[in-house]
VOPAGU-2260 file (C-alpha; in pm, 1 decimal, decimal comma):
REM VOPAGU-2260
SITE   aa  ch    i         X         Y         Z
SITE  MET   A    0     -16,4      20,1       5,3
SITE  LYS   A    1     122,9     349,3     -86,8
SITE  ALA   A    2     198,0     558,2     216,7
SITE  VAL   A    3     -48,0     862,2      76,2
SITE  GLU   A    4    -343,7     568,3      97,1
SITE  ARG   A    5    -290,0     535,6     450,2
SITE  ALA   A    6    -436,7     844,8     527,2
SITE  THR   A    7    -767,5    1041,1     456,3
SITE  LYS   A    8    -780,4    1346,0     196,7
SITE  GLU   A    9    -838,8    1556,0     514,9
SITE  GLN   A   10    -525,2    1450,6     682,5
SITE  LEU   A   11    -308,2    1483,2     353,1
SITE  ARG   A   12    -477,5    1837,2     300,6
SITE  GLU   A   13    -385,3    1937,1     680,4
SITE  TYR   A   14     -45,2    1825,7     633,6
SITE  LEU   A   15      30,0    2024,7     335,1
SITE  TRP   A   16    -135,4    2284,4     531,4
SITE  GLN   A   17      70,9    2294,2     792,6
SITE  MET   A   18     404,6    2262,0     615,3
SITE  LEU   A   19     288,9    2563,8     360,2
SITE  LEU   A   20     222,3    2776,1     696,3
SITE  ILE   A   21     538,7    2706,4     861,9
SITE  ARG   A   22     728,2    2760,6     526,0
SITE  THR   A   23     573,2    3106,4     494,6
SITE  PHE   A   24     590,8    3209,0     837,0
SITE  GLU   A   25     973,2    3133,3     836,4
SITE  GLU   A   26    1041,4    3336,5     502,7
SITE  ARG   A   27     852,9    3631,6     666,3
SITE  SER   A   28     999,1    3599,4     931,5
SITE  SER   A   29    1331,8    3633,4     794,8
SITE  GLU   A   30    1211,7    3954,3     617,3
SITE  GLN   A   31    1088,5    4096,0     955,0
SITE  TYR   A   32    1419,6    4020,2    1102,9
SITE  MET   A   33    1639,4    4203,0     801,3
SITE  GLN   A   34    1388,9    4507,0     879,4
SITE  GLY   A   35    1474,0    4523,3    1242,0
SITE  LYS   A   36    1126,3    4433,3    1391,2
SITE  ILE   A   37    1290,8    4068,5    1529,0
SITE  ARG   A   38    1593,9    4147,1    1722,0
SITE  GLY   A   39    1823,3    3877,0    1899,1
SITE  PHE   A   40    1848,9    3516,6    1735,8
SITE  LEU   A   41    1632,9    3384,6    1484,3
SITE  HIS   A   42    1680,6    3030,3    1405,6
SITE  LEU   A   43    1439,3    2902,1    1099,6
SITE  TYR   A   44    1301,6    2573,7    1075,7
SITE  ILE   A   45    1295,3    2581,1     659,1
SITE  GLY   A   46    1386,1    2241,5     515,1
SITE  GLU   A   47    1270,6    2061,9     821,3
SITE  GLU   A   48     888,2    2102,3     829,6
SITE  ALA   A   49     812,6    1722,3     759,7
SITE  ILE   A   50     948,4    1649,5    1074,1
SITE  ALA   A   51     746,2    1912,9    1289,1
SITE  VAL   A   52     415,1    1810,1    1106,6
SITE  GLY   A   53     457,3    1460,3    1090,3
SITE  ALA   A   54     562,2    1389,4    1438,4
SITE  ILE   A   55     337,2    1599,2    1604,1
SITE  ALA   A   56       1,3    1476,3    1418,4
SITE  ALA   A   57     130,4    1144,0    1585,1
SITE  LEU   A   58      36,4    1278,0    1952,3
SITE  GLN   A   59    -264,1    1316,8    2159,9
SITE  PRO   A   60    -353,5    1653,1    2301,5
SITE  GLN   A   61    -237,5    1552,5    2643,3
SITE  ASP   A   62      79,1    1479,2    2556,0
SITE  TYR   A   63     410,1    1708,6    2602,1
SITE  ILE   A   64     628,0    1849,5    2372,5
SITE  VAL   A   65     968,6    1997,7    2450,2
SITE  THR   A   66    1200,2    2125,7    2196,9
SITE  HIS   A   67    1538,1    2338,4    2150,7
SITE  TYR   A   68    1553,3    2696,5    2003,9
SITE  ARG   A   69    1463,3    2656,8    1631,3
SITE  ASP   A   70    1084,2    2607,4    1743,8
SITE  HIS   A   71     885,5    2774,3    1538,8
SITE  GLY   A   72     769,7    2470,1    1363,4
SITE  HIS   A   73     702,8    2278,4    1648,5
SITE  ALA   A   74     505,8    2568,2    1775,6
SITE  LEU   A   75     260,1    2593,5    1480,1
SITE  ALA   A   76     254,9    2250,5    1418,5
SITE  ARG   A   77     120,1    2189,9    1784,8
SITE  GLY   A   78    -196,7    2432,0    1667,9
SITE  MET   A   79     -23,7    2756,7    1838,3
SITE  ASP   A   80    -193,4    3052,3    1728,6
SITE  PRO   A   81      48,6    3232,3    1422,1
SITE  LYS   A   82     -40,8    3581,0    1561,3
SITE  ALA   A   83      86,2    3512,1    1910,9
SITE  VAL   A   84     415,4    3325,5    1775,9
SITE  MET   A   85     496,4    3657,7    1541,3
SITE  ALA   A   86     420,9    3894,3    1840,5
SITE  GLU   A   87     655,2    3680,4    2071,8
SITE  LEU   A   88     943,6    3713,0    1808,9
SITE  PHE   A   89     863,6    4079,8    1780,3
SITE  GLY   A   90     914,2    4104,7    2173,2
SITE  LYS   A   91     552,9    4246,5    2198,7
SITE  ALA   A   92     322,1    4223,7    2546,1
SITE  THR   A   93      33,8    3982,6    2351,9
SITE  GLY   A   94     314,2    3722,9    2230,5
SITE  CYS   A   95     275,3    3355,3    2400,1
SITE  SER   A   96     552,9    3426,3    2631,6
SITE  LYS   A   97     417,9    3804,0    2702,4
SITE  GLY   A   98     755,6    3931,1    2498,1
SITE  ARG   A   99     989,2    3791,5    2768,4
SITE  GLY   A  100    1099,7    3477,8    2559,2
SITE  GLY   A  101    1139,3    3599,7    2190,1
SITE  SER   A  102    1187,7    3337,7    1907,1
SITE  MET   A  103    1382,7    3071,5    2116,4
SITE  HIS   A  104    1132,0    3030,8    2414,5
SITE  LEU   A  105     806,9    2974,5    2298,8
SITE  PHE   A  106     519,6    2828,7    2529,6
SITE  ASP   A  107     233,4    2751,5    2549,7
SITE  ALA   A  108      89,7    2521,5    2857,7
SITE  SER   A  109    -254,7    2495,6    2713,6
SITE  ARG   A  110    -130,0    2271,9    2467,5
SITE  ASN   A  111     127,0    2130,6    2664,0
SITE  PHE   A  112     393,7    2289,1    2442,0
SITE  MET   A  113     643,0    2299,3    2731,1
SITE  GLY   A  114     908,0    2538,8    2578,6
SITE  GLY   A  115    1173,6    2587,7    2349,1
SITE  TYR   A  116    1499,7    2579,4    2489,5
SITE  ALA   A  117    1812,6    2818,8    2417,5
SITE  ILE   A  118    2042,9    2589,8    2629,7
SITE  VAL   A  119    2195,7    2325,6    2381,6
SITE  GLY   A  120    2064,7    1961,6    2512,0
SITE  GLY   A  121    1884,5    2170,8    2805,0
SITE  GLN   A  122    1528,8    1976,6    2707,4
SITE  LEU   A  123    1639,6    1650,9    2754,1
SITE  PRO   A  124    1632,4    1653,5    3162,2
SITE  ILE   A  125    1282,5    1842,8    3138,6
SITE  ALA   A  126    1136,5    1589,0    2898,8
SITE  VAL   A  127    1243,5    1331,0    3128,7
SITE  GLY   A  128    1125,3    1503,8    3427,6
SITE  LEU   A  129     766,9    1537,9    3265,6
SITE  ALA   A  130     763,5    1171,9    3144,3
SITE  LEU   A  131     863,4    1089,3    3519,5
SITE  ALA   A  132     574,8    1293,3    3618,9
SITE  ALA   A  133     335,4    1124,8    3401,5
SITE  LYS   A  134     429,4     753,7    3481,2
SITE  TYR   A  135     400,0     867,3    3876,2
SITE  LYS   A  136      78,0     953,9    3835,2
SITE  GLY   A  137     -13,0     683,8    3610,6
SITE  THR   A  138    -161,3     869,9    3316,0
SITE  ASP   A  139    -108,5     797,9    2975,5
SITE  GLN   A  140      96,6    1084,2    2838,0
SITE  VAL   A  141     399,7    1071,9    2650,3
SITE  ALA   A  142     700,0    1329,9    2619,1
SITE  LEU   A  143     783,3    1404,4    2285,1
SITE  CYS   A  144    1127,2    1576,7    2271,2
SITE  PHE   A  145    1291,0    1747,0    1956,5
SITE  PHE   A  146    1675,8    1777,3    1985,0
SITE  GLY   A  147    1951,0    1871,3    1697,9
SITE  ASP   A  148    2282,1    1676,9    1656,0
SITE  GLY   A  149    2488,3    1945,9    1838,7
SITE  ALA   A  150    2318,5    1775,5    2158,9
SITE  LEU   A  151    2457,4    1482,7    2109,1
SITE  ASN   A  152    2763,2    1570,6    2280,1
SITE  GLU   A  153    2647,4    1720,5    2581,3
SITE  GLY   A  154    2612,1    1551,8    2920,9
SITE  GLU   A  155    2253,8    1612,9    2942,3
SITE  PHE   A  156    2169,9    1404,7    2678,6
SITE  HIS   A  157    2345,7    1068,2    2822,4
SITE  GLU   A  158    2185,2    1170,5    3166,8
SITE  ALA   A  159    1836,4    1147,3    3003,9
SITE  MET   A  160    1883,6     855,6    2815,7
SITE  ASN   A  161    2024,4     657,4    3145,0
SITE  LEU   A  162    1728,5     773,4    3358,7
SITE  ALA   A  163    1501,7     730,4    3101,8
SITE  SER   A  164    1574,0     387,8    3033,9
SITE  LEU   A  165    1637,1     269,4    3385,9
SITE  TRP   A  166    1301,2     364,7    3492,5
SITE  LYS   A  167    1085,9     318,4    3154,3
SITE  LEU   A  168     993,5     652,2    3122,8
SITE  PRO   A  169     719,2     751,7    2863,1
SITE  VAL   A  170     954,3     975,5    2670,4
SITE  VAL   A  171    1028,9     973,8    2269,4
SITE  PHE   A  172    1363,3    1107,0    2213,2
SITE  PHE   A  173    1349,3    1268,4    1845,8
SITE  LEU   A  174    1669,1    1354,7    1672,5
SITE  GLU   A  175    1642,2    1635,2    1405,9
SITE  ASN   A  176    1971,2    1527,1    1255,4
SITE  ASN   A  177    2050,5    1821,1    1012,7
SITE  LEU   A  178    2408,0    1702,1     977,7
SITE  TYR   A  179    2583,2    2052,0    1126,1
SITE  GLY   A  180    2587,7    2159,6    1487,8
SITE  MET   A  181    2604,7    2537,7    1430,6
SITE  GLY   A  182    2857,5    2569,3    1180,0
SITE  THR   A  183    3036,6    2170,3    1239,2
SITE  SER   A  184    2970,4    1862,6    1043,1
SITE  ILE   A  185    2864,6    1586,0    1251,5
SITE  ASP   A  186    3111,8    1392,9    1048,9
SITE  ARG   A  187    3410,5    1623,3    1295,9
SITE  SER   A  188    3194,3    1653,1    1627,5
SITE  PHE   A  189    3041,6    1294,4    1702,7
SITE  ALA   A  190    3271,5     980,6    1723,0
SITE  GLY   A  191    2973,0     759,1    1669,7
SITE  GLY   A  192    2944,1     764,4    1262,5
SITE  ARG   A  193    2674,6     865,5    1079,4
SITE  GLN   A  194    2445,3     575,8    1230,3
SITE  VAL   A  195    2344,9     800,9    1511,1
SITE  TYR   A  196    2070,0     618,3    1660,8
SITE  ARG   A  197    2304,7     336,2    1750,8
SITE  ALA   A  198    2380,5     547,3    2029,2
SITE  ALA   A  199    2076,2     397,2    2200,7
SITE  GLU   A  200    2217,4      73,5    2214,5
SITE  HIS   A  201    2434,0     176,6    2520,6
SITE  TYR   A  202    2127,6     252,6    2716,1
SITE  LYS   A  203    1940,7     -43,9    2578,6
SITE  MET   A  204    1657,8     173,4    2408,2
SITE  PRO   A  205    1495,3      50,3    2080,3
SITE  ALA   A  206    1579,3     331,1    1792,1
SITE  ARG   A  207    1555,0     356,9    1406,6
SITE  GLU   A  208    1642,0     578,2    1143,3
SITE  ILE   A  209    1381,9     768,5     912,8
SITE  ASP   A  210    1365,3    1009,1     624,6
SITE  GLY   A  211    1330,4    1318,2     781,2
SITE  MET   A  212    1211,1    1479,4     466,1
SITE  ASP   A  213     930,4    1291,3     412,4
SITE  VAL   A  214     609,7    1360,5     594,9
SITE  LEU   A  215     428,6    1050,8     578,8
SITE  GLU   A  216     725,4     813,7     691,6
SITE  VAL   A  217     791,6    1057,7    1016,5
SITE  HIS   A  218     411,7    1047,7    1042,3
SITE  GLN   A  219     409,7     652,9    1057,9
SITE  ALA   A  220     706,4     629,8    1234,0
SITE  ALA   A  221     636,0     865,5    1504,8
SITE  LYS   A  222     270,4     703,3    1550,2
SITE  GLU   A  223     383,0     381,7    1600,4
SITE  VAL   A  224     675,8     461,5    1864,6
SITE  VAL   A  225     416,2     707,6    2020,1
SITE  GLU   A  226     183,0     419,0    2096,7
SITE  TRP   A  227     481,4     184,3    2176,5
SITE  VAL   A  228     583,2     404,6    2430,6
SITE  ARG   A  229     231,1     479,2    2568,3
SITE  GLN   A  230     180,4     130,7    2631,6
SITE  GLY   A  231     451,2     147,1    2917,0
SITE  ASN   A  232     750,8     -20,6    2729,7
SITE  GLY   A  233     964,3     264,9    2779,7
SITE  PRO   A  234    1142,6     525,9    2565,7
SITE  TYR   A  235    1242,1     514,6    2234,9
SITE  PHE   A  236    1501,4     700,4    1985,0
SITE  LEU   A  237    1407,5     830,8    1674,1
SITE  GLU   A  238    1650,0    1000,8    1402,1
SITE  ALA   A  239    1524,3    1165,7    1136,3
SITE  ARG   A  240    1756,4    1257,6     872,9
SITE  THR   A  241    1707,9    1615,7     762,8
SITE  TYR   A  242    1863,5    1958,2     619,0
SITE  ARG   A  243    1813,6    2315,8     732,7
SITE  PHE   A  244    1829,1    2537,9     371,7
SITE  ARG   A  245    1929,9    2815,7     557,0
SITE  GLY   A  246    2212,5    2879,7     816,8
SITE  HIS   A  247    2253,9    2831,3    1156,2
SITE  SER   A  248    2091,1    3120,5    1242,7
SITE  MET   A  249    1981,3    3456,7    1036,0
SITE  ALA   A  250    2360,9    3537,3    1156,2
SITE  ASP   A  251    2542,3    3239,5     991,0
SITE  SER   A  252    2600,2    3300,0     606,2
SITE  GLY   A  253    2651,0    2888,8     570,9
SITE  GLU   A  254    2976,0    2945,4     355,6
SITE  TYR   A  255    3102,9    2604,4     551,2
SITE  ARG   A  256    2871,9    2414,5     337,7
SITE  LYS   A  257    2938,4    2276,9      -7,9
SITE  GLN   A  258    2722,2    2394,7    -275,2
SITE  VAL   A  259    2627,5    2087,5    -445,1
SITE  GLU   A  260    2541,4    1938,7    -102,3
SITE  GLU   A  261    2313,8    2206,5     -57,7
SITE  GLU   A  262    2152,4    2153,7    -381,3
SITE  ALA   A  263    2129,9    1800,1    -367,9
SITE  TRP   A  264    1918,5    1828,9     -40,1
SITE  GLU   A  265    1670,9    2111,9    -198,3
SITE  HIS   A  266    1592,3    1885,0    -436,8
SITE  ARG   A  267    1406,9    1683,1    -173,4
SITE  ASP   A  268    1273,3    1978,2     -51,9
SITE  PRO   A  269    1008,7    1862,9     173,7
SITE  VAL   A  270     707,0    2113,7      76,1
SITE  VAL   A  271     780,4    2066,4    -307,5
SITE  THR   A  272     773,1    1692,3    -317,0
SITE  PHE   A  273     480,9    1678,6     -77,8
SITE  ARG   A  274     300,8    1936,4    -267,0
SITE  GLY   A  275     390,9    1743,6    -607,4
SITE  LEU   A  276     301,2    1427,0    -473,1
SITE  LEU   A  277     -81,5    1516,4    -373,9
SITE  LEU   A  278    -109,9    1676,7    -710,5
SITE  GLU   A  279      48,2    1352,1    -902,5
SITE  GLU   A  280    -218,2    1140,3    -709,0
SITE  ARG   A  281    -506,7    1339,0    -761,6
SITE  VAL   A  282    -565,4    1418,3    -378,3
SITE  LEU   A  283    -578,3    1800,9    -462,9
SITE  THR   A  284    -596,8    2003,1    -780,2
SITE  GLU   A  285    -354,5    2302,0    -889,0
SITE  GLU   A  286    -619,9    2555,3    -781,1
SITE  GLU   A  287    -676,7    2378,6    -454,0
SITE  VAL   A  288    -277,7    2393,1    -390,8
SITE  ALA   A  289    -270,2    2769,4    -487,0
SITE  GLY   A  290    -561,5    2864,0    -257,7
SITE  MET   A  291    -395,1    2684,6      32,4
SITE  GLU   A  292     -64,2    2894,4     -51,4
SITE  ALA   A  293    -255,7    3221,8     -86,6
SITE  GLN   A  294    -428,7    3134,9     239,0
SITE  ALA   A  295     -75,5    3104,1     446,0
SITE  GLU   A  296      26,4    3416,7     295,3
SITE  ALA   A  297    -287,1    3556,9     438,6
SITE  VAL   A  298    -241,8    3412,1     782,3
SITE  VAL   A  299      85,9    3529,1     806,2
SITE  GLU   A  300      42,1    3878,3     687,2
SITE  GLU   A  301    -216,6    3955,6     973,5
SITE  ALA   A  302      33,7    3786,6    1208,1
SITE  ILE   A  303     274,7    4037,2    1104,6
SITE  ARG   A  304      25,4    4323,7    1147,3
SITE  PHE   A  305     -88,5    4185,9    1491,5
SITE  ALA   A  306     264,9    4183,3    1620,7
SITE  ASP   A  307     322,2    4522,6    1459,2
SITE  GLU   A  308      56,7    4680,8    1616,4
SITE  SER   A  309      67,7    4525,3    1984,6
SITE  PRO   A  310     245,9    4676,5    2250,7
SITE  VAL   A  311     572,6    4610,4    2442,0
SITE  PRO   A  312     576,6    4487,1    2793,3
SITE  SER   A  313     520,6    4775,3    2991,4
SITE  LEU   A  314     753,6    4882,8    3270,4
SITE  GLU   A  315     461,5    4802,7    3554,0
SITE  THR   A  316     507,1    4418,8    3479,3
SITE  LEU   A  317     886,0    4398,7    3521,4
SITE  GLU   A  318     840,7    4217,6    3832,1
SITE  GLN   A  319     580,4    3990,6    3686,2
SITE  ASP   A  320     650,5    3574,4    3636,9
SITE  VAL   A  321    1025,0    3589,2    3828,0
SITE  TYR   A  322    1081,3    3361,1    4086,7
SITE  ALA   A  323    1168,0    3658,0    4317,2
SITE  ARG   A  324    1137,1    4025,1    4377,4
SITE  PRO   A  325    1436,7    4253,4    4460,4
């Protein structure tokens, strides 16, 4: 059976819609950054959309998501309001973190989206803690933890894997392996070789590698793994091979990568290939796809307008949401 036949037309349309929304949001965010409306760091998710959309679609509303600083795609795939996300990037009071977090610290507890984290690997122990709480309370919640290949060399990675395995915690460790930790190739930074998922063997944890540029493959794998974990079998390690089409951040020109490598990956653009598949299989028409693209542009344009017109946090709120006051 073709992968496309496992899903309904509504599901396939939703996957494409989410990827188009994320791609458009990221491209327009880049423009806003160049105009000085977004400041600080901005890490774009362009090229990796299939992972967020495919994996998060496998979750239930009660499940937790914890991620890294390249978090816009995850937030939008979880259903967070694009206006609240864009306002947060603008540092406005109407943002999902009240303008205090910015691009790297999106958060929405109402959706169990437990934040993006700027410390490399810092989200891994948090995911383990959430999974421990779920097991302690006897709920059927699963914690899905996204991280990049740069986190493999952090102590938190090994600590989190070890505890999750020892205590059989309901956590999915989801590696978005885009082959570069900032400007350093994984071949120069990780001694374990290219079969990164095999690192889980040391912790007696099942693992597999999947194509992170194929939303249907990501979803099928994530669905199987999430349910396996939910049944009380302990943690699982998923490695998705992917590629970011932009630099590490807006401050990175990406000159350390070879043009032939970039072009090879861009031919596998997850948005373009999935759009082509749905057209080829006559799931959608050219007119329907064009309408979705226009809708994505309109949604993001409205998010930018909302962020532009929103107020900055007032000085009266300076001492709110802190652990202690002076």
